[in-house]
C-alpha positions in Angstrom: 10.7 -14.4 -4.8 7.7 -13.2 -7.1 6.8 -15.7 -9.9 4.5 -14.6 -12.8 3.1 -17.5 -15.0 3.3 -16.7 -18.7 1.3 -18.3 -21.3 2.5 -19.5 -24.5 2.3 -16.4 -27.0 1.6 -13.8 -24.0 2.8 -10.3 -24.6 5.8 -8.9 -22.6 4.1 -5.7 -21.8 1.6 -7.6 -20.3 3.8 -9.9 -18.1 5.4 -6.8 -16.7 2.0 -5.3 -15.7 1.4 -8.4 -13.9 4.7 -8.3 -12.2 4.6 -4.8 -11.3 0.9 -5.5 -9.9 2.1 -8.6 -7.7 5.1 -6.6 -6.6 2.8 -3.6 -5.4 0.4 -6.1 -3.5 3.1 -7.5 -1.8 4.2 -3.8 -0.1 7.9 -4.5 -0.6 8.6 -1.1 -1.8 6.4 0.4 1.2 8.4 -1.5 3.5 11.7 -0.4 2.3 10.6 3.3 2.5 9.5 2.8 6.2 12.9 1.1 7.2 15.1 3.8 5.7 14.2 6.2 8.7 13.5 5.5 12.2 10.1 6.8 13.5 9.6 7.0 17.3 6.6 4.9 18.7 4.9 8.0 19.8 5.0 9.5 16.4 3.4 6.4 14.9 0.7 6.3 17.6 0.2 10.3 17.1 -0.2 9.8 13.3 -2.4 6.8 13.6 -4.8 8.7 16.2 -4.9 11.6 13.9 -5.9 9.5 11.0 -8.8 7.7 13.0 -10.2 11.0 13.8 -10.1 12.0 10.3 -11.8 9.0 9.2 -14.2 9.2 12.0 -15.1 12.7 10.7 -15.5 11.9 7.2 -17.8 9.1 8.2 -19.7 11.4 10.2 -20.1 13.9 7.4 -21.5 11.0 4.9 -23.9 10.0 7.6 -25.2 13.8 7.9 -25.7 14.3 4.3 
């Protein structure tokens, strides 16, 4: 459960912003979306490998410039 401490006289909008930020940091929505569909482990590994290649390529470009 996410608990957001609110000080006396705090604005409701500010408290909602804090709640949304904490909610996003916990990754609940991301996990729910991942659980809605099954992805084969080979596909997950392929995506990770492609992402690593992409990041490595970007870093190499940064070093070249």
